[in-house]
N, C-alpha and C positions, 0 to 999 in steps of 0.2 A: 680780440677783434677778428683774428685770422680764423679762429675756430667757428665763431658765430656766422661769419660771412661765408665759410666753406659749407656749413650746414644749410644755410639758405640757398646758396647757389646749387646744391645738389637738388633741392626741391624745384628751383626755378628750371633746371635742365630736364627733370621729369616732366614738368608741364610743357616745355618747348617740344620735346619729342612727341608727346601725345597731341599737342595742338597742331603741329606741322602736319602729322599724319592724318588727323581727323579733317582738317581744312582740305587737304588734297582728296580725301575720301568723300566727303560731303559735297564738294564742288566738282571734282573730276577734272579740274584745270589748274595748271601751273600759274595762271595769272592771279588767281585768288591767293595762292601760296605766297606770291611776291607781294601782293597788296596787303596781306596780313603782316608781313615783315615791314613793309613800308609804313603802315599805320602804327606799329609798335615803336618805330625809330624816328619818325618825322617830328614828333613833339620835342625830341632832344634838339633837333636841328632848329626848330622854330622858337623854342623858349630858352635857348642856351644863355643868351645874354642876361635875361632877367634872372634866370637861375644862378648865375655867376655873381650877380650883385647880391642876391639873397645869401649865398654862401659866405660872402665877405661881411655882410651887415648883421646877420643873425647867428645865433648859436648853432653851429654846424650839426651838432648832435641832434637838436630839436627838429631841424630841417630834415634830417635822415630818419628820424622816427616817424614823422608824418608820412614821409614817402613810403616807409615799410608798412604802416598801417593800411594805407590805400591799396598797395599791391596785395597785401594779405586778404583784404576784403574782396578784391576782384577774383582771386583764386577761389575763395569759398563760394562766391556767386556762380562761377563757371562750374564748379563741382556740383552744385545744386541743380543747374540747368541739365547737366548730363545724367545726373541721378535720377531725375523725374522725366527724363525723355523729351525735353523741350528745347534742346540746344539746336541753333541754326547758325549758318555761317556768319550772319550779320552780328549775332550775339558775340561771337569770338572776335570779329573785327573791332566792334565797339569797345569791348573790354581791353583788347590790345592797344588801343589808342589811349584809354584812361591809365593803363599800367605805364605806357610810354611817357605820358605827362608826369606821372609820379617819378619815374626815373630820371626825367629831364632835371628836376630839382635835386634829386638824390645824388646824381653822378658828380657834379662839381663839388658838393659838400663832402662826399666820401673821398674823392681824389685829393682834396685840400686837407683832409683829416690826417692822411698817411704821413706827410712831412711833420705833423705836430706830434707824431708818436715815436719817431726815430731821428737820430742825428743826421745832418746833411751828408756826411761821409758814407753813410749806410743807406742812402735813399735809393740808389740804383738796385741794390740787393732786396730792399723792401718792396719795390715795385715788382721785381721778378718773383718774390715770394707771393705777393698778391696774385700774379698771374698763375702761379702754381696752384693756389687754393681754387681759383676760378676754373682751371683746366682739369684739376683733379675731379672737381664736381662734374665736369663734362664727361669724364669716364664713368664715374659712379652713378650719376643721375640717370643717363640714358639706359644703363643696365637695369637699374631698379624700376625705371619708368616703363621700359619695354616689358618687364615681367608684370608690373602693375596693370598695364594696358591690356596685355593679352590674357592674364589670369583673373584680374578683378574688375576691369573696366576703366573707362576714362575718368569717371568721377573720382576714383582713388588718386589718380596722378594729380589732379587739381587740388583735391583736399589735403593730400600730404604736403604739397607745395605750400598751401596756406599755413599748415602747422609749422613748417620749417622757418618761417618768418619770426616765430617766437625766439629762436636761437640769436638771431642778429639783433633783435630788439633787447634782449637780455644783455648782450655784449655791450651795446651802446650805453646801457645804463651803468655798466660797471667800470668803463674806462675812465681814465683821468686825462683831460686835454690841457695843452699849454697855450692855446690860442684863445684870446678873448676879443670878440669884435668891439670896435671903438664906435661911439656915437658920432654920426656925421650929419652935417646940415644939407649936403648936396642931394639933389633929387636922383631918382633912378636913372633917368636919362643922362645926367652928368656922370654918375658912377660908371655907366656903360661906356660913355665917351672916354672916361679916364682909362678904362681897360684897353680900349682900342688904341689910344694914344701910347700907353706903355708898350704894346706890341709893336707899334710903328717905330718906336725908338730902339727896338731890338731887331736889327736886320735878319738875324739868323732865324727868327720866328716865322717869317713868311714862307721860306722853303719847307719848313717843318709842317706848316699847315696845308700847303698844297699836296705834299707827299702824302700826308695822312688821309686827305680826301681821296686822291686817286688809288691809294693802297686799298682803302675799304670798298670803293666803288667797284673796282676790278677784282678784288681778292675775296671778298666776303661771299659772293655767289657760289663758291665752291662748297660752302657750308649750308647756306640757305636752301639750295636746291639739291641737297643730298637725297631727300625723299624721291625726286624724279629719277635720279640715277638708280636708286634701289628698286624702284617699281618698273620703269620703262626701259632702262638700259640693261639691267641685270635680271629682270624678271622676278624679283624677290618680293618680300613682305616687310612687316615691321621689324622682324629679326634682322633682315639685311640692312635696313636703315640704321638700326641700333648698332650693328657691327661697324658700319662706315663711320658714324658719328663718334663712336668710342675710340676707334683707331686714330681718327683725327685728333681727338682730344689727348690720347696718349703722346702723340707727336708734339702737341702744344706744351704738354708738361715737360717733355724733354728739351724743347726750345726754351722754356722759362728757366730750367736748370742750367743750361748752357750760359744764359745771360747772367744768372747768379754767380756762376763759376768764373766768368770773365773778371769779376770783381770791379776794382776802380780803374782799370786800364783806360787809356785815352782812345781816340778814334772811334767814338761812339757813332758819329755820322756815317763814317765809312762802313762799319759793321752792320749798321741798319740798312744801307743800300745793298750791301752783299746779300742780306737776308731777303730783300725785296726781289733781287735777281733770282734767287733760288725759288722763292714763292711763284714767281712767273713761270719759271721752267717746269715746276712739278704740277702747277695748276694746268698748264697746257697738256702736259702728258696725261693727267687724270682725265681732262676732258675729252681727249681723243681715244683713250683706252676703252677697249670693250671686253676685257678680261678681269674678273672681279679681284683675283689675287694680285695682279699687277696694280690694279687700281688702289688696293689697300695700301701697298708700299708707297705709291705716289701721294696719297692723301695723308699718310703718316708724315712724310718728309715735307709736305706742304704745310702740315700743322706746325712742325718744327720751325719752319721759316716764317710762318705767319706771326707767331707769338714772339719770336726773337725780334722781328722788326717792330711789332707794336710796343713791346717793353722798352726797347732802346729808344724809340722815338719819344715815348712818354717820359722817360728818364731825362732826356734832353730838355723837354718843356719844363719839367718840374725844377730843374737846375736853374733855368733862366728866370723863373717867376719868384717874386718876392712874397712873403707871407700874407701881407695885407692886400696884395693884388692876385693872389693864387686862384681864388675862386673865379674871378673874371678871366683871367688867362686860361684856365682849364676849360671854362665854358666856351671861349672862342675856339679853342683847340678842338673841343667836342663838336662844335658846328661842322668842322671839317671832318673829324675822325668818325663821328657818329652819323653825319649828314650823308656821307658817301654810301652808307649801308642801305637806307631806305631807297635812295635814288637809284643805286645799282640794282636792288632787288626789283623795283618797279619797272625799270627799263628792260631788264632781262625777262621779267615776267610777260611784258608786252611784246617783246621780240621772239619769245619762245615759240609761239605757234608758226612763225614765218621761217625761223632758221633752226630751232631746236636748241634746247638747254646745253646738251653736251658740246655742240659746236661753238656756242656763245662763250662757254666757260674756257674752251681751248684757246679761242681768239683772244679772250681777256688776258690769259697768261702770257701769251706772245707779246701783247702790248705793254704789259706790266714789266716784263723782263727787258724789253728794248728801252723803255723810259728810265729804269733804274741804271741800266748801262750807260745811258747818256749822261745822267747825273754823276755817275761814278767816274767817267773818263773825260767828258767834255766840260760840262757845267759843274764844277767841283765845290761850290759854296757849301752844300750840305756835307759832302764828303770830308771836308776840312775841319768840321766840328769835333 
């Protein structure tokens, strides 16, 4: 499963690099870059509850297979549009929304699948390992994608991404699952209410959900708007963007390794907030830096902090959830975690012409660090977990 997901993630990051650069190139505006990210993520926010019910009611492997086939088809359509010279910004935006819809159903099913493959005591390490494959792909994918984009053309980035889905489809057909969905008489609405009621009975879940939203709302723009830094701040090209993205991804791998190395130690809540403080500090430094080599150091340590925080928060949620509720719990968590990404990207894209992306990213970092310090020192509910 790890190998299949890693292969597919490499293809996805090849496409992400090409898609972000081409949207900015075709439109000439950071707003459209933010809108593309918004349309790719907002279905996860809107459909999360329904997707969580699907992950608990149906065979999670089948849900994932359908999700992969839809995403693969969209990649091949985009490859054909660029190969024949018919691609326009609205094509990319539309396909981003369709892919986001497929990912909305795939995300809770995939997250719920991991605890079915490993014992509970190794869950934190498994989540960290999953972060490693994802971020390893963020290093390899942009490098291959940058070469393919500059040497072969955009169609190759999208076409190779389509082919990469075959690896994860093959792995899904090979694995053995321990969770079998049980037949239920309740309606979809009743199932959703059951998931919400479960979370309300767990007081530790609400701080996790709010922190996840704020973390992605304020933290993800450092990644989404890297093309703007590459082009407008450092006066670079695709190679500069690839360098920034790859260095951030290397930092993310280091962060995932740190989480895996900490093992089963307690104080996960405290450590996640320390990661959030570090993320805010390095995001602010990156936003206000105008020197490429300094910025590479800041984006590296920002990547370390970002993934450390994400992995630890996700581990806490998975440990709270029971298996029969896992899909719904993870879907509600995804509303916050994934919902902050499109909203943050859209707000940043809209404010960019007035303030500028670098200033916004710097201010976001300051706010994030201050909020994390408050939760760490004053309101210590999350820090105590």
